[in-house]
C-alpha positions as CSV (number, residue, x, y, z in Angstrom):
1,M,0.0,0.0,0.0
2,G,1.3,3.4,-0.9
3,L,0.8,6.7,0.8
4,L,-2.3,8.7,0.0
5,S,-1.4,12.0,-1.6
6,G,-3.6,14.0,0.8
7,F,-2.5,12.1,3.9
8,R,-0.5,14.1,6.5
9,N,1.3,12.3,9.3
10,P,0.1,13.6,12.6
11,H,3.5,13.2,14.1
12,N,5.1,15.6,11.7
13,L,2.7,18.5,12.0
14,P,4.2,22.0,12.7
15,V,3.8,23.3,16.3
16,K,3.6,26.8,17.6
17,T,3.3,28.3,21.1
18,C,0.2,30.3,22.0
19,A,1.0,34.0,22.4
20,H,-1.4,34.3,25.4
21,C,-1.4,31.1,27.4
22,G,2.0,29.7,26.3
23,R,0.6,26.2,25.4
24,P,1.8,24.4,22.3
25,F,-0.7,23.8,19.5
26,C,-0.5,22.0,16.2
27,W,-1.2,22.9,12.7
28,R,-4.9,22.5,11.6
29,R,-6.2,22.2,8.1
30,K,-8.4,25.3,8.6
31,W,-5.2,27.3,9.3
32,A,-3.5,26.0,6.1
33,R,-3.6,29.3,4.2
34,S,-2.9,31.5,7.2
35,W,-0.5,29.4,9.4
36,D,2.1,32.2,9.4
37,E,-0.4,34.7,10.9
38,V,-1.8,32.3,13.5
39,K,-0.8,33.4,17.0
40,Y,-3.4,32.0,19.4
41,C,-4.5,28.4,20.1
42,S,-8.2,29.3,20.3
43,K,-10.7,32.1,19.9
44,G,-10.9,32.4,23.7
45,C,-7.1,33.1,24.0
46,K,-7.3,35.6,21.1
47,H,-10.2,37.4,22.8
48,R,-8.5,37.5,26.2
49,A,-5.2,38.6,24.7
50,Q,-6.9,41.5,22.9
51,K,-8.9,42.4,26.1
52,T,-6.0,42.2,28.6
53,P,-3.5,44.9,27.3
54,A,-6.2,47.6,27.1
55,N,-7.2,47.0,30.7
56,I,-3.6,47.1,31.9
57,C,-2.9,50.3,30.0
58,A,-6.1,51.9,31.3
59,A,-5.3,51.0,34.9
60,A,-1.8,52.3,34.6
61,S,-2.9,55.7,33.2
62,V,-5.5,56.0,36.1
63,E,-2.8,55.3,38.7
64,D,-0.4,57.8,37.1
65,E,-3.0,60.6,37.4
66,F,-3.2,60.5,41.2
């Protein structure tokens, strides 16, 4: 039996580290076209990462005023 042309060995998938939680995550077919731009392992991490810096900056500016 030969290898299927569309078969991808799950042990050889590229891995990245999530920019928010730091956990490793593997390549997924839905990210095939945009793998270079993928930074987060999930929508939840992306949402929390975008929400967190704004809150930190806002809190810092309020503390600086007093």
